[in-house]
C-alpha positions in Angstrom: -0.1 -0.1 -0.1 2.7 2.3 1.1 4.4 1.8 -2.2 1.0 2.1 -4.3 0.4 5.7 -2.3 4.1 7.0 -3.1 3.3 6.2 -6.8 0.3 7.8 -6.9 2.2 10.9 -5.2 4.7 10.7 -7.8 2.6 10.4 -10.7 0.7 13.4 -9.0 3.6 15.0 -8.9 4.4 14.8 -12.2 1.2 16.5 -13.5 1.8 19.4 -11.1 5.3 19.7 -12.6 3.9 20.1 -16.0 1.3 22.2 -15.3 3.6 24.6 -13.2 6.4 24.5 -16.3 3.4 25.3 -19.2 2.3 28.1 -16.4 6.0 29.4 -16.2 6.7 29.1 -19.8 3.3 31.1 -20.6 4.6 33.8 -17.9 8.2 33.9 -19.2 7.0 34.9 -22.6 4.7 37.4 -21.2 8.1 38.8 -19.1 10.0 38.3 -21.7 10.1 41.9 -23.3 11.5 43.4 -20.0 14.3 41.6 -19.6 17.9 41.6 -20.8 20.5 39.2 -21.9 22.2 40.0 -18.4 19.3 39.2 -16.5 18.6 36.5 -18.3 22.3 34.5 -18.0 21.9 35.6 -14.4 18.6 34.0 -13.6 20.0 30.7 -15.1 23.3 30.6 -13.4 21.1 30.9 -10.4 19.4 27.9 -11.3 22.1 26.0 -12.8 23.9 26.4 -9.3 21.3 23.5 -8.1 22.5 21.1 -10.8 24.7 19.0 -8.6 21.9 19.3 -5.7 19.6 17.9 -8.1 21.6 15.0 -9.4 22.8 14.1 -5.6 19.0 14.2 -4.4 17.7 12.3 -7.0 20.3 9.2 -7.7 18.1 6.0 -7.6 15.1 7.6 -7.5 14.7 9.9 -10.8 15.8 9.1 -14.6 18.1 11.3 -16.0 15.4 12.6 -18.6 12.9 13.3 -15.2 16.1 15.4 -13.6 16.0 17.8 -16.8 12.6 18.2 -16.8 12.4 19.4 -13.2 15.8 21.6 -13.8 13.9 23.2 -16.6 10.7 23.8 -14.5 13.3 25.5 -12.3 14.5 27.3 -14.3 12.0 28.8 -16.4 9.9 29.5 -13.0 13.0 31.8 -11.9 13.3 33.6 -15.2 9.5 34.2 -14.9 9.4 35.7 -11.8 10.9 39.1 -12.7 8.5 41.0 -15.1 11.1 44.0 -15.0 9.4 46.4 -12.6 12.0 46.3 -10.0 12.9 43.7 -7.3 10.1 44.9 -5.1 7.2 44.9 -7.5 8.1 42.2 -9.5 6.5 39.5 -7.5 9.9 38.1 -6.2 8.1 37.5 -2.4 6.7 34.6 -4.8 10.5 32.6 -4.5 8.7 30.6 -2.1 7.1 28.8 -4.6 10.4 27.7 -5.2 10.8 25.8 -2.1 8.1 24.5 -2.0 8.8 23.0 -5.1 11.9 21.5 -4.5 10.6 20.4 -1.6 7.6 18.4 -3.1 9.9 17.2 -6.3 13.0 16.2 -4.2 12.4 16.4 -0.7 13.6 17.9 2.4 17.2 17.8 1.7 16.7 20.0 -1.4 15.6 22.9 0.4 18.4 24.4 1.7 20.0 24.5 -1.7 16.7 26.4 -3.0 17.1 29.0 -0.7 20.6 29.4 -1.8 19.7 29.7 -5.3 16.8 32.0 -4.3 19.1 34.0 -3.0 21.6 34.0 -5.6 19.1 34.9 -7.8 17.8 37.8 -5.9 21.1 39.4 -5.3 21.9 38.8 -8.9 18.7 41.2 -9.6 19.2 43.4 -7.2 22.8 44.2 -9.2 21.9 44.7 -11.9 19.4 47.2 -11.4 21.8 49.0 -9.6 24.0 49.0 -11.6 21.1 49.8 -14.8 21.2 46.7 -16.4 17.3 45.8 -16.1 15.4 48.9 -16.6 16.2 50.9 -13.1 12.5 52.9 -12.3 11.7 55.1 -9.9 11.3 51.7 -7.2 14.7 49.9 -8.2 16.6 48.3 -5.6 19.2 48.5 -2.9 21.3 46.4 -1.1 19.5 47.4 2.2 16.1 45.5 0.2 17.6 42.3 0.5 17.7 42.3 4.1 13.7 41.7 4.3 13.5 39.0 1.5 16.5 37.2 2.8 14.2 36.5 6.0 10.7 36.3 4.2 12.5 33.2 2.3 14.6 32.2 5.1 11.3 31.7 7.2 9.6 30.0 4.2 12.3 27.6 4.2 12.3 26.7 7.8 8.2 26.0 7.9 8.6 23.7 4.2 11.4 22.2 6.3 9.4 21.4 9.5 6.9 20.4 7.2 8.5 18.0 4.9 10.3 16.4 8.2 7.8 15.7 9.6 5.6 14.1 6.5 9.0 12.1 5.3 9.2 10.5 8.9 5.6 9.7 8.7 6.4 8.3 5.7 9.4 6.4 6.9 7.7 4.7 10.0 4.6 3.9 7.8 7.7 1.8 5.6 9.2 0.4 8.6 5.7 -0.6 10.0 4.8 -2.3 7.0 7.7 -4.1 6.6 8.0 -5.7 10.0 4.3 -6.7 9.2 4.9 -8.2 5.8 8.0 -10.2 7.8 5.7 -11.4 10.4 3.3 -12.6 7.5 5.8 -14.4 6.2 7.2 -16.0 9.1 3.4 -16.9 9.8 2.7 -18.7 6.6 6.1 -20.3 6.8 5.3 -21.6 10.3 1.9 -22.9 8.4 3.7 -25.2 5.7 6.0 -26.7 8.4 2.4 -27.6 10.1 1.8 -29.4 7.0 5.2 -31.3 6.3 5.2 -32.2 9.9 2.1 -33.9 9.5 4.1 -36.1 6.8 1.6 -34.3 4.0 4.8 -33.3 2.3 8.5 -33.9 2.3 10.5 -32.1 4.4 12.2 -29.2 2.3 8.8 -29.4 0.3 7.7 -25.8 0.7 10.9 -24.1 0.0 11.7 -26.1 -2.9 8.3 -25.2 -4.7 8.3 -21.7 -3.5 12.1 -21.2 -5.0 11.3 -23.0 -8.4 7.7 -21.6 -8.8 9.2 -17.8 -8.2 11.6 -18.4 -11.0 9.5 -20.0 -13.5 7.1 -16.6 -12.8 10.3 -14.5 -13.6 11.0 -16.5 -16.6 7.8 -15.7 -17.5 7.9 -12.1 -17.2 5.5 -11.6 -14.3 5.7 -8.9 -12.1 7.4 -8.6 -8.8 3.9 -8.4 -6.9 2.6 -11.7 -8.8 5.7 -13.3 -8.1 4.9 -12.6 -4.3 1.2 -13.7 -4.7 2.6 -17.0 -6.1 5.3 -17.7 -3.4 2.0 -16.8 -0.8 0.1 -19.4 -2.4 2.4 -21.9 -3.0 3.7 -22.1 0.8 -0.3 -22.5 1.4 -0.9 -24.3 -1.9 -2.5 -27.6 0.5 -3.6 -26.1 3.7 -7.0 -27.4 3.0 -5.6 -31.1 3.6 -5.5 -30.4 7.1 -9.0 -30.7 7.3 -8.8 -34.4 5.4 -8.7 -37.4 7.8 -5.3 -39.1 8.1 -6.5 -42.3 7.1 -7.0 -40.7 3.8 -4.0 -38.6 3.7 -1.8 -40.8 4.9 -3.0 -43.9 3.2 -0.4 -46.1 1.7 -2.5 -46.9 -1.1 -4.2 -45.2 -3.9 -7.8 -43.9 -2.3 -10.9 -45.4 -3.6 -13.9 -43.4 -5.4 -15.2 -42.2 -1.7 -11.9 -41.2 -0.2 -10.8 -39.4 -4.0 -14.0 -37.3 -3.4 -13.2 -36.3 0.1 -9.1 -35.3 -1.0 -10.6 -33.4 -4.0 -12.3 -30.9 -1.8 -8.9 -29.7 -0.2 -8.5 -26.7 -2.3 -11.7 -25.5 -1.5 -11.0 -26.3 2.5 -8.4 -24.4 1.7 -10.0 -21.6 0.0 -12.7 -21.0 2.9 -9.9 -21.3 5.5 -7.8 -18.4 3.6 -10.5 -16.2 2.9 -11.2 -13.0 4.5 -7.6 -12.5 4.9 -6.7 -9.4 3.3 -2.7 -10.4 3.0 -3.5 -13.5 1.4 -6.7 -12.5 -0.8 -4.6 -12.3 -4.4 -3.1 -15.5 -3.5 -6.1 -17.7 -2.8 -6.2 -18.2 -6.7 -2.9 -20.4 -6.4 -4.8 -22.9 -3.4 -8.3 -23.2 -5.2 -6.7 -23.9 -9.2 -3.8 -25.6 -9.0 -5.5 -29.0 -9.8 -7.3 -27.3 -12.4 -6.5 -29.0 -16.0 -5.9 -27.0 -19.5 -8.2 -29.8 -20.8 -10.8 -29.0 -18.3 -10.7 -32.2 -16.8 -9.4 -31.3 -13.1 -11.3 -30.1 -10.3 -12.7 -28.6 -8.4 -14.4 -26.2 -10.8 -13.5 -28.2 -13.7 -12.2 -25.0 -15.4 -10.5 -24.9 -19.1 -7.3 -23.5 -20.7 -6.7 -19.7 -20.0 -9.9 -19.4 -17.7 -7.5 -21.0 -14.8 -5.9 -18.1 -13.2 -2.2 -17.4 -14.9 -0.5 -18.1 -11.3 -2.3 -21.5 -10.9 -1.3 -22.6 -14.0 2.2 -21.7 -13.6 2.2 -23.1 -10.3 0.3 -26.7 -11.4 3.8 -27.4 -13.1 5.8 -27.4 -10.5 4.2 -28.7 -7.7 3.5 -32.1 -9.8 7.4 -31.8 -10.8 8.3 -31.7 -7.0 5.2 -34.5 -5.9 6.8 -36.7 -8.5 10.5 -36.2 -7.6 9.7 -37.2 -4.1 8.9 -40.7 -1.9 4.8 -40.4 -1.5 3.1 -43.2 1.2 2.0 -44.9 -1.8 4.3 -45.1 -4.3 8.6 -44.3 -4.8 10.0 -41.0 -6.0 10.0 -41.2 -9.6 13.6 -40.9 -12.0 14.0 -37.2 -13.5 13.7 -38.1 -17.0 10.5 -40.0 -16.5 9.0 -37.0 -14.3 10.5 -35.0 -17.3 8.8 -37.1 -20.3 5.6 -37.1 -17.9 5.0 -33.2 -18.0 5.9 -33.1 -21.6 3.5 -35.7 -22.6 0.7 -33.7 -20.7 1.6 -30.4 -22.2 -2.0 -29.2 -23.6 -3.9 -31.3 -21.3 -2.8 -31.4 -17.9 -0.7 -28.2 -18.1 -0.2 -24.7 -20.1 2.0 -25.3 -23.0 4.0 -22.1 -22.8 4.3 -22.7 -19.5 5.5 -25.8 -19.6 8.1 -24.5 -22.7 9.5 -22.4 -20.1 9.8 -25.2 -17.4 11.2 -27.5 -19.3 14.0 -24.6 -20.2 14.8 -23.9 -16.6 14.6 -27.8 -15.5 16.5 -28.9 -18.3 
């Protein structure tokens, strides 16, 4: 949830940045008639002072294109703030907008450098007014006018710094809490998987093997990080429904009769019922519920066919079959590796999704 919110925040800021950019360009074009080449160079120089700081604050967070876009925004806004009517009458007090934009786009670490860049721009404009290079008026500035401007910018910087500091600290606390919660949830799932192994439903290490192999297969098939996490959770708990199956059936050292088989085939539904209502596991339930469905529609519990079977369940079903056939069971010995490979090949298009089989065999072979 935190990652999603951060993504939403970045997208929102990108839209705001574009709006500011367009507005600043329009404002700059309207005011360009008042500017001389000296003031333009001075303001560009002030903005360019922030380049190293932008790079430092955006490393590993923004692309080069993003850095350049934000730099352009900063420069254009700087150019647009001065309209040639004098430092005190040109809306110079809107410089705090730069500080706010810098904080929103780059975080609190960027605030001191936007503040310094703003001060540099103000000093440059005052100096150019004094020497007459920028249309001097009766309101032309003096160096003594810098003091109130600097104080206002300093106060604005401090206010924005405190606000952003609190905001970022809250985000960090939420991220740490969520990370701890996620860690505890995973440990809980692994404990449940161990319970299945201790009951002799699965061979030792079965849960670890299928989680790792199914993750590799999903990655090879181009699944997203989120989908792989969903698959990992579903893999750990795929047979959780077997906890409700009697030992006389679960551990029977022979093939099951019709009635026993019907009871055994209820475990996907039982697993779904056990996990339903647990928000953390909702997206992993399709793996638990549908990993015994067959590509040709002859699986259970729903008899789904082809692409109607959830994709993650199709991926996991091959991995589960592979590990099961490679291990001893109460009613049979483990199969030789080549025999298992031949079995999976033979059932491509009947039990298993052919596309997934192809990717799986590349990993195994």
